[in-house]
C-alpha positions in Angstrom: 11.8 -4.3 1.3 8.0 -4.4 1.2 6.4 -2.9 -1.9 3.5 -0.5 -1.6 0.2 -1.6 -3.3 -1.4 1.1 -5.4 -4.8 0.7 -7.1 -5.9 2.7 -10.1 -9.5 4.0 -9.8 -10.5 1.6 -12.5 -9.2 -1.3 -10.5 -11.3 -0.2 -7.5 -14.4 -0.1 -9.8 -13.6 -3.6 -11.1 -13.5 -5.0 -7.5 -16.7 -3.2 -6.4 -18.5 -4.5 -9.5 -17.4 -8.1 -8.9 -18.2 -7.9 -5.2 -21.8 -6.7 -5.8 -22.3 -9.2 -8.6 -21.2 -12.1 -6.4 -23.4 -10.8 -3.5 -26.4 -10.8 -5.8 -25.7 -14.4 -6.6 -25.5 -15.5 -3.0 -25.2 -13.6 0.2 -21.6 -13.8 1.5 -20.1 -14.8 -1.8 -18.8 -11.2 -2.4 -17.0 -11.4 0.9 -15.5 -14.8 -0.2 -14.3 -13.1 -3.4 -12.7 -10.3 -1.4 -10.9 -12.8 0.8 -9.4 -14.6 -2.2 -8.5 -11.3 -3.8 -6.7 -10.3 -0.6 -4.7 -13.6 -0.7 -3.8 -12.9 -4.3 -2.7 -9.4 -3.5 -0.6 -10.6 -0.5 1.1 -13.1 -2.9 1.8 -10.3 -5.4 3.4 -8.1 -2.7 5.5 -11.0 -1.4 6.6 -12.3 -4.8 5.9 -9.5 -7.4 7.9 -11.0 -10.2 6.0 -14.3 -10.0 3.1 -13.0 -12.0 3.1 -14.0 -15.7 4.0 -11.1 -18.1 1.1 -10.8 -20.5 2.1 -7.6 -22.3 5.3 -5.6 -22.1 5.5 -4.8 -18.3 1.9 -5.8 -17.5 1.7 -8.9 -15.3 -1.2 -11.2 -14.3 -2.0 -13.2 -11.2 -5.0 -15.4 -11.0 -7.5 -15.3 -8.1 -8.1 -18.8 -6.8 -11.7 -20.1 -6.7 -13.0 -17.2 -8.8 -12.5 -16.6 -12.5 -10.7 -13.3 -12.0 -7.2 -12.1 -12.6 -5.2 -9.1 -11.1 -3.3 -7.2 -13.8 -0.4 -5.1 -12.4 2.8 -3.4 -13.2 5.8 -3.8 -11.0 7.8 -0.6 -10.2 10.9 -0.2 -8.0 8.9 1.0 -5.0 5.3 -0.2 -5.6 3.0 -2.6 -7.3 0.4 -0.7 -9.4 -2.8 -2.7 -9.8 -4.3 -1.7 -13.2 -7.4 -3.9 -13.2 -9.2 -6.9 -11.6 -11.0 -8.5 -14.5 -13.0 -11.6 -15.2 -11.0 -14.1 -17.2 -13.9 -14.9 -19.7 -13.2 -11.6 -21.4 -15.0 -8.3 -22.0 -18.4 -9.9 -23.0 -19.2 -10.7 -19.3 -21.2 -7.8 -17.7 -20.6 -7.7 -14.0 -22.1 -4.2 -13.4 
């Protein structure tokens, strides 16, 4: 069974902020970020239990090449992405 991927609005905002920040650094880097994020999301859908549990039912999967993590909750029929956050913590301003 393939699980449905569901993003919370906050997670969409996280991705958009990161994309534009990387694009400001170098043209095309935002697209590179999105490609790595897509690979991470495909891994999560294929192996949802592989993400490390970081708090109760909240799991984390790291995005390769970029210092970001996808935070998600696994449900019976879907994977709910709660956030896509920089791993350095809340002090980094991407927006």
